DONU-943847 format. One record per residue (C-alpha): residue number from 1; x, y, z; residue in three letters. Coordinates in steps of 0.05 Angstrom, whole numbers. Each point is the difference from the previous one (the first is absolute). Example, Ala and Ser with C-alpha at 12.3 -4.5 7.8 and 13.67 -1.06 7.14 Angstrom:
// residues 2
- 1/246/-90/156/ala
- 2/27/69/-13/ser
This chain:
// residues 540
- 1/411/-4671/-1548/unk
- 2/-66/-37/9/unk
- 3/-18/1/73/unk
- 4/-63/-40/-12/unk
- 5/-16/-59/-44/unk
- 6/-67/-33/-14/unk
- 7/-8/-75/8/unk
- 8/-58/-36/-32/unk
- 9/-23/-50/52/unk
- 10/-57/-44/-22/unk
- 11/7/-47/60/unk
- 12/42/-58/-25/unk
- 13/58/-28/39/unk
- 14/62/29/31/unk
- 15/9/72/-21/unk
- 16/30/17/68/unk
- 17/70/-12/-27/unk
- 18/-12/49/-57/unk
- 19/-24/52/50/unk
- 20/60/-12/44/unk
- 21/47/5/-60/unk
- 22/-31/68/-17/unk
- 23/7/23/72/unk
- 24/74/-19/-2/unk
- 25/8/52/-55/unk
- 26/-31/53/46/unk
- 27/-64/6/-41/unk
- 28/-70/-3/28/unk
- 29/-53/-46/-29/unk
- 30/-69/21/-22/unk
- 31/-47/-59/-12/unk
- 32/-46/4/-59/unk
- 33/-67/-29/21/unk
- 34/-46/35/-50/unk
- 35/8/3/-77/unk
- 36/-10/76/2/unk
- 37/63/7/42/unk
- 38/44/-24/-57/unk
- 39/-7/65/-39/unk
- 40/35/40/55/unk
- 41/57/-51/10/unk
- 42/69/27/-18/unk
- 43/36/-68/2/unk
- 44/-34/-67/3/unk
- 45/24/-68/24/unk
- 46/-43/-61/-16/unk
- 47/24/-62/38/unk
- 48/-39/-56/-32/unk
- 49/-8/-62/43/unk
- 50/-40/-64/-14/unk
- 51/-28/-25/-65/unk
- 52/-11/38/-65/unk
- 53/-74/-14/-3/unk
- 54/-16/19/72/unk
- 55/43/63/-7/unk
- 56/-36/24/-63/unk
- 57/-67/-19/31/unk
- 58/15/44/60/unk
- 59/22/58/-44/unk
- 60/-62/-7/-42/unk
- 61/-50/-8/57/unk
- 62/30/59/39/unk
- 63/-1/44/-63/unk
- 64/76/8/-4/unk
- 65/12/-27/-70/unk
- 66/-14/62/-43/unk
- 67/29/51/49/unk
- 68/63/-43/6/unk
- 69/9/-2/-76/unk
- 70/-10/75/-2/unk
- 71/53/10/53/unk
- 72/50/-43/-37/unk
- 73/-13/36/-66/unk
- 74/7/68/34/unk
- 75/76/-7/2/unk
- 76/3/5/76/unk
- 77/48/-49/34/unk
- 78/-28/-71/9/unk
- 79/35/-58/34/unk
- 80/-34/-68/-7/unk
- 81/26/-61/38/unk
- 82/-11/-73/-21/unk
- 83/-75/1/-19/unk
- 84/9/75/-6/unk
- 85/42/-19/-61/unk
- 86/-42/-58/-25/unk
- 87/-65/38/1/unk
- 88/31/51/-49/unk
- 89/-6/-54/-54/unk
- 90/-62/-20/-39/unk
- 91/-16/-63/39/unk
- 92/28/-62/35/unk
- 93/-4/-75/-6/unk
- 94/-9/0/75/unk
- 95/-70/27/-10/unk
- 96/-24/-12/-72/unk
- 97/-54/48/-22/unk
- 98/21/54/49/unk
- 99/23/63/-35/unk
- 100/62/36/27/unk
- 101/13/75/-3/unk
- 102/26/-8/-71/unk
- 103/55/53/5/unk
- 104/54/-48/-26/unk
- 105/-13/-48/-58/unk
- 106/4/-74/17/unk
- 107/-26/-55/44/unk
- 108/26/-27/66/unk
- 109/14/-75/-4/unk
- 110/19/-58/47/unk
- 111/73/-22/8/unk
- 112/8/-67/-34/unk
- 113/18/-53/52/unk
- 114/27/-43/-56/unk
- 115/64/40/4/unk
- 116/12/-41/63/unk
- 117/-6/62/44/unk
- 118/-42/9/62/unk
- 119/-63/42/-10/unk
- 120/-12/50/30/unk
- 121/69/31/-10/unk
- 122/17/19/71/unk
- 123/65/34/19/unk
- 124/56/47/-21/unk
- 125/14/8/-74/unk
- 126/38/52/-41/unk
- 127/-21/47/-56/unk
- 128/27/18/-68/unk
- 129/-7/75/-14/unk
- 130/-26/24/-68/unk
- 131/-8/74/14/unk
- 132/38/52/40/unk
- 133/-37/36/55/unk
- 134/14/39/64/unk
- 135/-43/-51/37/unk
- 136/46/-60/-10/unk
- 137/75/0/-7/unk
- 138/32/-51/-47/unk
- 139/42/-29/58/unk
- 140/-65/-13/39/unk
- 141/-36/-40/-54/unk
- 142/52/-55/7/unk
- 143/-12/-4/75/unk
- 144/-61/-39/25/unk
- 145/-73/18/10/unk
- 146/-53/-42/33/unk
- 147/-51/-32/-47/unk
- 148/-61/-42/18/unk
- 149/-48/-15/-57/unk
- 150/-28/-56/-44/unk
- 151/-20/46/-57/unk
- 152/42/47/-43/unk
- 153/-3/44/-62/unk
- 154/46/-15/-58/unk
- 155/35/54/-41/unk
- 156/-29/8/-70/unk
- 157/9/48/-58/unk
- 158/-63/36/23/unk
- 159/24/13/71/unk
- 160/76/3/-10/unk
- 161/1/75/9/unk
- 162/-27/-8/71/unk
- 163/53/-49/24/unk
- 164/49/27/52/unk
- 165/26/-69/22/unk
- 166/-9/-73/-17/unk
- 167/14/-60/45/unk
- 168/9/-73/-18/unk
- 169/-37/-59/31/unk
- 170/-6/-54/-53/unk
- 171/-17/57/-48/unk
- 172/16/74/-4/unk
- 173/-57/41/30/unk
- 174/-12/73/17/unk
- 175/24/16/71/unk
- 176/-12/75/-3/unk
- 177/-30/53/-47/unk
- 178/12/74/-6/unk
- 179/-29/50/-49/unk
- 180/-5/73/17/unk
- 181/-18/-1/74/unk
- 182/-34/-67/-1/unk
- 183/44/-49/38/unk
- 184/-18/-71/22/unk
- 185/38/-61/25/unk
- 186/-15/-74/1/unk
- 187/46/-7/60/unk
- 188/-16/27/70/unk
- 189/46/58/17/unk
- 190/-29/2/71/unk
- 191/27/-71/8/unk
- 192/66/12/-35/unk
- 193/41/27/57/unk
- 194/42/64/-6/unk
- 195/-3/-2/-76/unk
- 196/-76/2/1/unk
- 197/-2/56/51/unk
- 198/46/41/-45/unk
- 199/-49/-10/-58/unk
- 200/-57/27/43/unk
- 201/43/59/22/unk
- 202/15/19/-73/unk
- 203/-72/-7/-22/unk
- 204/-22/44/58/unk
- 205/53/54/-7/unk
- 206/13/6/-76/unk
- 207/-45/46/-40/unk
- 208/13/-36/-64/unk
- 209/31/-68/-15/unk
- 210/38/18/-64/unk
- 211/-12/-65/-37/unk
- 212/41/-6/-63/unk
- 213/10/-57/-49/unk
- 214/-45/-41/-45/unk
- 215/-16/-56/48/unk
- 216/4/-75/-14/unk
- 217/40/-22/-61/unk
- 218/-12/-73/-18/unk
- 219/59/0/-48/unk
- 220/49/14/56/unk
- 221/27/-61/36/unk
- 222/10/8/75/unk
- 223/19/-52/53/unk
- 224/-60/-26/39/unk
- 225/-12/21/72/unk
- 226/0/-54/54/unk
- 227/-46/-11/60/unk
- 228/39/-7/64/unk
- 229/-9/-56/52/unk
- 230/-29/31/63/unk
- 231/29/-5/70/unk
- 232/-56/9/51/unk
- 233/5/16/74/unk
- 234/-55/-28/45/unk
- 235/-21/22/70/unk
- 236/-40/-49/42/unk
- 237/-45/39/47/unk
- 238/-42/-32/55/unk
- 239/-32/17/66/unk
- 240/28/-27/66/unk
- 241/-40/-19/62/unk
- 242/-8/73/20/unk
- 243/-32/14/-68/unk
- 244/61/41/-21/unk
- 245/29/-6/-70/unk
- 246/68/-32/-6/unk
- 247/44/-14/-60/unk
- 248/13/-73/14/unk
- 249/67/-9/-34/unk
- 250/33/55/39/unk
- 251/-10/45/60/unk
- 252/-67/11/31/unk
- 253/-34/66/0/unk
- 254/-60/28/35/unk
- 255/-61/31/-33/unk
- 256/-22/38/61/unk
- 257/38/56/33/unk
- 258/7/-25/71/unk
- 259/17/66/35/unk
- 260/-56/41/-32/unk
- 261/-52/-52/20/unk
- 262/-40/24/-60/unk
- 263/6/-57/-49/unk
- 264/37/40/-52/unk
- 265/32/-50/-47/unk
- 266/74/1/-8/unk
- 267/9/-31/-68/unk
- 268/71/22/-10/unk
- 269/34/-67/-4/unk
- 270/-34/-34/-59/unk
- 271/-4/65/-38/unk
- 272/73/16/13/unk
- 273/20/-70/-21/unk
- 274/-40/5/-65/unk
- 275/33/68/-14/unk
- 276/69/-31/12/unk
- 277/-15/-56/-49/unk
- 278/-22/52/-51/unk
- 279/65/38/8/unk
- 280/38/-66/-4/unk
- 281/-29/-12/-69/unk
- 282/-57/-49/14/unk
- 283/-40/-8/-64/unk
- 284/-64/-10/41/unk
- 285/-19/-2/73/unk
- 286/-50/-52/26/unk
- 287/-36/3/67/unk
- 288/-28/-67/24/unk
- 289/-49/19/53/unk
- 290/-9/-60/47/unk
- 291/-43/42/47/unk
- 292/-68/-20/25/unk
- 293/-55/43/-28/unk
- 294/-48/-20/55/unk
- 295/13/58/47/unk
- 296/-11/61/-43/unk
- 297/-45/22/-57/unk
- 298/28/3/-71/unk
- 299/11/76/-1/unk
- 300/41/-5/63/unk
- 301/51/-52/-20/unk
- 302/70/20/22/unk
- 303/27/-28/-67/unk
- 304/-38/55/-37/unk
- 305/40/52/38/unk
- 306/65/-38/-15/unk
- 307/-17/2/-74/unk
- 308/-20/73/-1/unk
- 309/64/21/35/unk
- 310/43/-45/-43/unk
- 311/-28/26/-66/unk
- 312/21/71/19/unk
- 313/73/-17/-11/unk
- 314/3/-68/-34/unk
- 315/-8/6/-76/unk
- 316/3/-73/-21/unk
- 317/-59/-49/-1/unk
- 318/-30/-20/67/unk
- 319/-36/-66/10/unk
- 320/-42/-16/61/unk
- 321/-22/-70/20/unk
- 322/-37/-32/57/unk
- 323/-74/1/16/unk
- 324/-23/18/-70/unk
- 325/-67/-37/4/unk
- 326/-72/11/19/unk
- 327/2/29/71/unk
- 328/-49/19/54/unk
- 329/15/62/42/unk
- 330/-7/-5/76/unk
- 331/-68/34/-6/unk
- 332/-25/-52/-49/unk
- 333/10/40/-64/unk
- 334/16/-45/-59/unk
- 335/61/20/-40/unk
- 336/8/-37/-66/unk
- 337/72/-15/-23/unk
- 338/-6/52/-55/unk
- 339/-15/54/52/unk
- 340/59/-23/43/unk
- 341/46/3/-61/unk
- 342/-28/69/-20/unk
- 343/19/28/68/unk
- 344/71/-25/-11/unk
- 345/4/29/-70/unk
- 346/-25/68/24/unk
- 347/53/-2/55/unk
- 348/57/-10/-49/unk
- 349/4/-74/-19/unk
- 350/11/-18/-73/unk
- 351/-15/-74/8/unk
- 352/-35/-43/51/unk
- 353/23/-70/15/unk
- 354/-53/-53/14/unk
- 355/21/-62/39/unk
- 356/-47/-48/36/unk
- 357/-61/28/-35/unk
- 358/29/-20/-68/unk
- 359/4/-72/23/unk
- 360/-74/1/21/unk
- 361/-19/35/-65/unk
- 362/36/-52/-43/unk
- 363/-28/-59/39/unk
- 364/-70/27/-16/unk
- 365/18/15/-72/unk
- 366/29/-69/-13/unk
- 367/-62/-32/32/unk
- 368/-50/40/-41/unk
- 369/41/10/-63/unk
- 370/-31/69/-10/unk
- 371/22/71/14/unk
- 372/-51/35/43/unk
- 373/30/69/-7/unk
- 374/-10/7/75/unk
- 375/68/-24/26/unk
- 376/49/50/29/unk
- 377/48/-13/-58/unk
- 378/-52/13/-54/unk
- 379/-31/61/33/unk
- 380/66/36/14/unk
- 381/29/-17/-69/unk
- 382/-63/26/-34/unk
- 383/2/68/34/unk
- 384/75/12/7/unk
- 385/29/-44/-55/unk
- 386/36/-67/1/unk
- 387/66/32/19/unk
- 388/-28/21/68/unk
- 389/-13/-71/24/unk
- 390/58/-42/27/unk
- 391/-10/-71/26/unk
- 392/44/-18/59/unk
- 393/11/-76/3/unk
- 394/27/-38/60/unk
- 395/18/-69/-26/unk
- 396/25/-61/37/unk
- 397/38/-55/-36/unk
- 398/-34/-69/2/unk
- 399/42/-60/-22/unk
- 400/-29/-58/-40/unk
- 401/30/-64/-28/unk
- 402/-30/11/-69/unk
- 403/-42/51/-39/unk
- 404/-57/-51/0/unk
- 405/-4/2/76/unk
- 406/-41/65/-1/unk
- 407/-46/38/-47/unk
- 408/40/64/12/unk
- 409/52/25/-50/unk
- 410/67/-30/22/unk
- 411/72/14/-19/unk
- 412/63/-43/2/unk
- 413/47/28/53/unk
- 414/76/0/9/unk
- 415/-12/5/75/unk
- 416/-27/-69/18/unk
- 417/-50/-10/57/unk
- 418/13/-34/68/unk
- 419/-14/-69/-31/unk
- 420/38/15/-64/unk
- 421/-63/25/-37/unk
- 422/18/30/-67/unk
- 423/-64/41/-11/unk
- 424/-38/54/37/unk
- 425/-59/46/-5/unk
- 426/-11/66/35/unk
- 427/-60/7/46/unk
- 428/-33/67/13/unk
- 429/-6/23/72/unk
- 430/-44/52/32/unk
- 431/1/40/65/unk
- 432/74/17/-5/unk
- 433/20/-72/-14/unk
- 434/-37/-30/59/unk
- 435/-51/-39/-41/unk
- 436/17/-43/-62/unk
- 437/-53/-9/-54/unk
- 438/-10/-55/-52/unk
- 439/16/48/-56/unk
- 440/64/4/-41/unk
- 441/38/65/-14/unk
- 442/3/-16/-74/unk
- 443/-76/-5/-3/unk
- 444/-10/61/45/unk
- 445/44/47/-40/unk
- 446/-30/-20/-67/unk
- 447/-71/11/27/unk
- 448/19/67/30/unk
- 449/27/23/-68/unk
- 450/-67/-21/-31/unk
- 451/-38/39/53/unk
- 452/38/64/-14/unk
- 453/62/2/45/unk
- 454/59/38/-28/unk
- 455/59/-26/39/unk
- 456/21/-58/45/unk
- 457/41/11/64/unk
- 458/29/-69/10/unk
- 459/22/-16/71/unk
- 460/24/-67/25/unk
- 461/-12/-24/71/unk
- 462/56/-52/-4/unk
- 463/50/54/-19/unk
- 464/-24/59/42/unk
- 465/53/26/46/unk
- 466/50/-54/-19/unk
- 467/47/46/-39/unk
- 468/15/-61/-43/unk
- 469/-23/30/-66/unk
- 470/-66/2/-38/unk
- 471/-38/-63/-18/unk
- 472/18/3/-74/unk
- 473/-40/-63/-16/unk
- 474/-64/32/27/unk
- 475/13/66/-36/unk
- 476/16/-34/-67/unk
- 477/-65/-40/7/unk
- 478/-43/62/11/unk
- 479/36/40/-55/unk
- 480/-20/-57/-47/unk
- 481/-72/0/26/unk
- 482/-19/73/-11/unk
- 483/14/58/-47/unk
- 484/-7/55/54/unk
- 485/62/24/37/unk
- 486/28/-42/58/unk
- 487/37/26/60/unk
- 488/48/-49/34/unk
- 489/-2/3/76/unk
- 490/27/-38/60/unk
- 491/70/-26/12/unk
- 492/48/55/-23/unk
- 493/62/-1/42/unk
- 494/52/34/-44/unk
- 495/6/41/-64/unk
- 496/19/-62/-40/unk
- 497/-69/-30/15/unk
- 498/-31/56/-40/unk
- 499/46/-16/-58/unk
- 500/-17/-74/5/unk
- 501/-75/9/0/unk
- 502/0/48/-59/unk
- 503/47/-45/-39/unk
- 504/-34/-66/16/unk
- 505/-75/17/6/unk
- 506/-6/67/-36/unk
- 507/-50/33/47/unk
- 508/-19/72/-14/unk
- 509/22/23/69/unk
- 510/32/-25/64/unk
- 511/-20/21/69/unk
- 512/33/-2/68/unk
- 513/-19/24/69/unk
- 514/43/-24/57/unk
- 515/69/7/-31/unk
- 516/-14/72/-21/unk
- 517/-31/18/66/unk
- 518/56/-28/43/unk
- 519/51/28/-51/unk
- 520/32/-69/-5/unk
- 521/-2/13/-75/unk
- 522/-16/73/-13/unk
- 523/-44/12/-61/unk
- 524/51/44/-37/unk
- 525/51/-57/6/unk
- 526/-48/-47/-36/unk
- 527/-8/49/-58/unk
- 528/75/15/-2/unk
- 529/16/-75/-2/unk
- 530/-50/-13/-57/unk
- 531/25/60/-41/unk
- 532/73/-17/9/unk
- 533/-2/-76/-6/unk
- 534/-58/-16/-47/unk
- 535/-33/22/-64/unk
- 536/-68/2/34/unk
- 537/-33/68/-15/unk
- 538/-7/38/65/unk
- 539/-22/71/16/unk
- 540/61/37/28/unk
């Protein structure tokens, strides 16, 4: 068996999860930093992260392009992930004029939002298998893998012989390829739980993948695959008066070992909780870090340790929010938001969530009417891709007698105001809800989508902690405002509330924190309820 595998790391995003998935299989990782090292690699994994153009640019400028093509043609095992699949094609609409590796015929194109689907596709979808192989068992293809992408390659007569699986999202696209020992997936196996870990194990331990079959057959009619609705577990982490981290919706824990007197951090609790949610079937885990950054430099943030430890055993997507903005270290060093986000990605985060800073950015953007390219949203999206940027919104409901009363986008409401008002708008707040701004959520979310955000995490201050159900009017409004995915948050008190929000407002995901943490409604119960009582597609 292979005891060592080479990983091509060109410095883009979270490859820590890939490395941890390899370690789980008992295999050591050798990083390829120089093009010359490719020739001696026995097995190669290329975890592409970011945008097609910046990825090919890096490969070209570092001199990897030709040696990588040679490696792939050599017949030695290759495993490309996400962009590691897309770059095998001739080019991509994401970066017109940039040439891909050209191993597989065809171009990579954007999902068509006219299908009424959120773009990027974000979440757990299935696969239809077109070839047999020791890598993927037929029973596994119908289970769910984690996808996050705006661009895809379509099966054609020219590339049909490459197609291992297709997946449907408005149209049928290629979700994995296999020819000889060249294997690549559009989904992220390192974020696909046990199923993904098994895929890594087979790639690392098999000598040959025994691919048989002709690939994609357009004359054969197969039922389409379906993207599941996500159920997300959130942990709110903040520092108390002693400067220790506590998970606020549950028991407190201490970051410093008191007995030792040596400031060793005990980060067991949030990490253990995240691991428990993973085992319970959470589709994603989100950390909202409500900790002050004032006391320690960027590299020393306790949350970075929490992320690193969590990603060793949690193989679903991790989002981190709080404090993603331009910072100044205690010694006066300036840290732009992009650098703050980069630290998080390197420590195991897949997405960063931007809160107060997004409100400030949009206020500027709406005033000037021009994109500067300098905002946190634009910078992070440019380097890491749209899908890495989540906007966390903390709205407050403001009642008005008529839509004409304000310039903000209003909606009619079934929950009248204190004076019988039949309309309302939603005001954005900053600083954890302590300060309300003269900016509507409708306007904010649309502007954030324009600036390059890939997802909206939609909280609601009026609903938070009430256990009275989600604000379906708010969520329906934002779903109608943007084409990027929307996560419903705030107010879940029972499993039926998840059913209600999916049925009424059709968000892409629903999140809860307190009820999961206090086990008032355990996460597995929510999934079980949805699978047994509704037709909502859910990952089992």
